[in-house]
Structures are given as C-alpha cells and as structure tokens.
N, C-alpha and C positions, 0 to 999 in steps of 0.2 A: 504493500500499500504506499501511496506517496506520502510525503511529509506534509502535515497540515499547516496551512497559514494561520495567522492571527485571525484573519477573516473567516476561514473555515471553522475555527473553534468558536468564534462569536455565533456563527451561523448554528452551529450544532447545540450550543447552549440555548439559543433563543428557540429553536425548534422544540427542544425538551420542554421549555416553559409554556410554549403555546399548546403543545399537546396536553400537558398537565392542566393548564387552565381551562381546556375544553373536556376535562373529565377522563382523559386517556393516560397512559403511562408516560412519565417524563423520560424514561429510559427507552421506550419504544420511539418516542419522538427523536431522541439523540441518535438512536440506531439508524433510523430512516434518513436522517440528515448526514450521518456518516456515509451511507450508501449513495447519497445523491452527490456528495462532493467527490467521491472516489471514482477513478476512472476504471478501475478493474473490480471483480468480485472481492469481497472481504470475508476473511476467515472468522469463524467464531472466536478463536484465540485472539486475533488482532482486535476484535471488538471488546473483549475482556480487558485487554491491556490499555487500549485507548480511552475507554470509558471509565476504567478502574471499577468495574462491577464484576460480580460473581458470574461463573459459567451457568449456573442456574438462571439468573436474571436474564442473560443473554438468549438462552435457550427458550425461556418462557415468553420473552418478548418477541423473538424472531418468529417463533411459532404462531403467535397472535397476529403479527404483521403479515405473515404468509396467508393465514386464513382470511385476512381482509383483502387479499390480492395485491398487496403493494411491495412485497418482497418475494424474490424468487430464491429458492434454495438450489445450489449447484453442488456437484461434487467434482473431485479431480483425481485422475487415475493416479493411485499410489498414495493418496492422502487419506487419512481416517477422519479428518474433520470436515465439517460443512463449510461451504462458501456461500455468501449472499450478495445480491445485488438489487437494486431498486427496479421494480417493474411498472411503477406508476409515476408519471410526472409530478412535479410539485404544483398542485393546484387546489387541492382540498385536503382536509384532514382524513386519516384513515377511518373508514366506517361512516363518515359523516360527509357525502357528497354535496350537501346543502350548505356546509360550512366552508366557504372559500378561503384560501390563504391568499392574502394579497401582498405585493411587494412593500406596501406601506406596513403592514404588520411586522413581516420579517426584516425589513430593511435591506433588501437586496443582498442576501447572504451574510447577514449579521450586523449590519451597522445599526446604532440606536436610532430609533424613530419614535416620535412623539405621536401618540395615538389620538390626540386631541386636536389634531390639524383640521 
C-alpha cells in the first residue's frame, strides 16, 4: 500500500466521523476511506496496522461493508489473508443511498469545512 499523505489521513478520519454521526461504525467509515485512497487492494493486516485496530474489528467491519456492497473481498495466490478494495464510488453512506456525501461535508479528501456555510 502507498504511503498516506496528511490529506489522506484527514480524509480517513473525517469519513470515520461522518459514518459514526450517521449511526454507522467509525472504523467501517475509516476502512472505506482507506480503500478509496488506495490504488491497490489492501490486506486485512495492512488495515489493522494502519488504523491501529484489532483483527476482529477489521473482520467485523469488512464483512459488514461487503454485505452493503461497497467493499469487495479478494484473494491472492499464495496469500492466506484477504485483500479488499472499494466497489462503490464515494457518493453516499453505506446502506443509506438517500444520505448523500457532499464535497462540502468531507472537504475534498479531508480539508476542514464549515458546515454552516
């Protein structure tokens, strides 16, 4: 996985906050954001290390995101772990197609935006 920029990190944090404020898992939102900014599939162990969460948390949240249809699980020949990539563009919250994500809310990949504009 590529090295994350400061902008990527802010985007990941903000997506987690937005997911949590909408009643979803903060970690699920962060996982989705990591997959959006990544050019290649991301392994479960990379998600554990990057987000500093347990393997169980990554497994639970990736299964949930997979059921919602926004994450695809992949395998690699000779690898025992799963790899994930985003299968849905950044347009709406997982499981809530009526709840649109606007650039104004996430601030174009993480910059701070005032919601009272």
